[in-house]
C-alpha positions as CSV (number, residue, x, y, z in Angstrom):
1,M,0.0,0.0,0.0
2,R,2.7,2.4,0.9
3,A,4.8,1.7,-2.2
4,S,1.7,2.2,-4.3
5,F,1.1,5.6,-2.7
6,F,4.7,6.8,-3.4
7,R,4.5,5.4,-7.0
8,N,1.3,7.4,-7.6
9,L,2.8,10.5,-6.0
10,S,5.8,10.1,-8.3
11,Y,3.5,10.0,-11.3
12,V,1.6,13.1,-10.2
13,I,4.9,15.0,-9.6
14,L,6.2,14.0,-13.0
15,V,3.0,15.1,-14.8
16,L,3.0,18.4,-12.9
17,W,6.6,19.0,-13.8
18,M,6.0,18.2,-17.5
19,C,3.0,20.6,-17.6
20,S,4.9,23.4,-15.9
21,S,7.7,23.2,-18.3
22,Q,5.3,23.7,-21.2
23,I,3.7,26.8,-19.5
24,Y,7.1,28.6,-19.8
25,A,8.3,27.1,-23.0
26,Y,9.9,30.2,-24.4
27,D,13.6,30.9,-24.3
28,R,14.3,33.7,-21.8
29,E,17.4,34.9,-23.7
30,D,15.3,35.2,-26.9
31,L,12.7,37.3,-25.1
32,D,15.4,39.5,-23.6
33,Q,16.9,39.9,-27.1
34,L,13.5,40.9,-28.5
35,L,12.9,43.5,-25.7
36,R,16.4,44.9,-26.1
37,T,16.8,45.0,-29.9
38,N,13.3,44.5,-31.4
39,H,14.8,41.7,-33.5
40,C,14.3,38.1,-32.8
41,S,14.3,36.1,-36.1
42,D,14.2,32.3,-35.5
43,C,13.5,32.8,-31.8
44,D,11.5,30.6,-29.5
45,L,8.9,32.8,-27.9
46,S,6.3,30.0,-27.6
47,Q,3.8,30.6,-24.7
48,A,5.4,34.0,-24.0
49,N,3.4,36.8,-22.4
50,L,3.7,39.7,-24.8
51,I,0.4,41.5,-23.9
52,G,0.3,45.1,-25.1
53,L,4.0,45.3,-26.0
54,N,5.1,47.9,-28.5
55,L,6.7,45.7,-31.2
56,R,6.5,48.2,-34.0
57,G,8.9,47.2,-36.8
58,A,10.0,44.1,-34.9
59,D,11.7,41.3,-36.9
60,L,10.0,38.1,-35.8
61,S,10.4,36.3,-39.0
62,N,10.5,32.5,-38.6
63,A,9.9,32.9,-34.9
64,N,8.1,30.3,-32.8
65,L,5.2,32.2,-31.2
66,Q,3.0,29.2,-30.7
67,G,0.5,29.9,-28.0
68,A,2.0,33.3,-27.3
69,N,-0.2,36.0,-25.8
70,L,0.1,39.1,-28.1
71,R,-3.3,40.6,-27.0
72,G,-3.3,44.3,-27.8
73,A,0.3,44.3,-29.0
74,A,1.4,47.0,-31.4
75,L,2.9,45.0,-34.4
76,M,2.7,47.8,-37.0
77,F,5.3,47.2,-39.8
78,A,6.6,44.0,-38.0
79,D,7.9,41.1,-40.0
80,L,6.2,37.9,-38.9
81,S,6.8,36.0,-42.2
82,D,7.1,32.3,-41.7
83,A,6.3,32.6,-38.0
84,N,4.5,29.9,-36.1
85,L,1.5,31.6,-34.5
86,V,-0.5,28.4,-33.9
87,G,-2.9,29.0,-31.1
88,A,-1.5,32.5,-30.4
89,N,-3.7,35.3,-29.0
90,L,-3.6,38.3,-31.4
91,S,-6.9,39.7,-30.2
92,R,-7.0,43.5,-30.5
93,A,-3.5,43.5,-31.9
94,N,-2.6,46.2,-34.3
95,L,-1.2,44.5,-37.4
96,Y,-1.1,47.6,-39.6
97,A,1.3,46.9,-42.6
98,T,2.6,43.7,-40.8
99,N,4.1,41.0,-43.0
100,L,2.4,37.6,-42.2
101,Y,3.5,35.9,-45.4
102,D,3.6,32.2,-44.9
103,A,2.9,32.5,-41.2
104,D,0.8,29.7,-39.6
105,L,-2.2,31.2,-37.9
106,Y,-4.1,28.0,-37.3
107,G,-6.2,28.3,-34.2
108,A,-5.0,31.9,-33.5
109,N,-7.4,34.3,-31.8
110,L,-7.8,37.2,-34.2
111,Y,-10.8,38.8,-32.6
112,G,-10.7,42.6,-33.0
113,A,-7.2,42.5,-34.7
114,R,-6.5,45.3,-37.2
115,F,-5.4,44.1,-40.6
116,C,-4.9,47.3,-42.6
117,N,-2.4,46.9,-45.4
118,T,-1.3,43.6,-43.8
119,V,0.3,41.0,-46.0
120,M,-1.6,37.9,-45.2
121,P,-0.2,34.3,-45.1
122,D,-1.3,33.7,-48.7
123,G,0.5,36.9,-49.9
124,K,-2.6,39.0,-50.5
125,T,-2.9,42.4,-48.8
126,A,-5.8,42.8,-46.4
127,I,-7.5,46.1,-46.1
128,K,-9.9,45.3,-43.3
129,S,-10.1,48.0,-40.6
130,C,-8.3,50.7,-42.7
């Protein structure tokens, strides 16, 4: 009975540890680089909290932003080409003249996002909210 309890406890701890490592999946050095230089091409910012940040003109091409929270972020003139934005929260983000060419937006929250002169993943320019 006691061995069974400790085995189950070990499983619970293992599962909790695995889940917590996914919550903060981004690379802290990559986030620091973005905040310092506004350039983070090929960075891992998955699950990062970027709510309301001013990322105007940022180079995030080919970045991993899967599950990142960019709600209300200012992304005007940013390069998000080839970025992984699967499941990202872009609600109310300003994407004016942003390059999203070949970006993966599957499951992304785009509610209230501004797409004026935005290059969409298919290469067409969106003029919604201009």
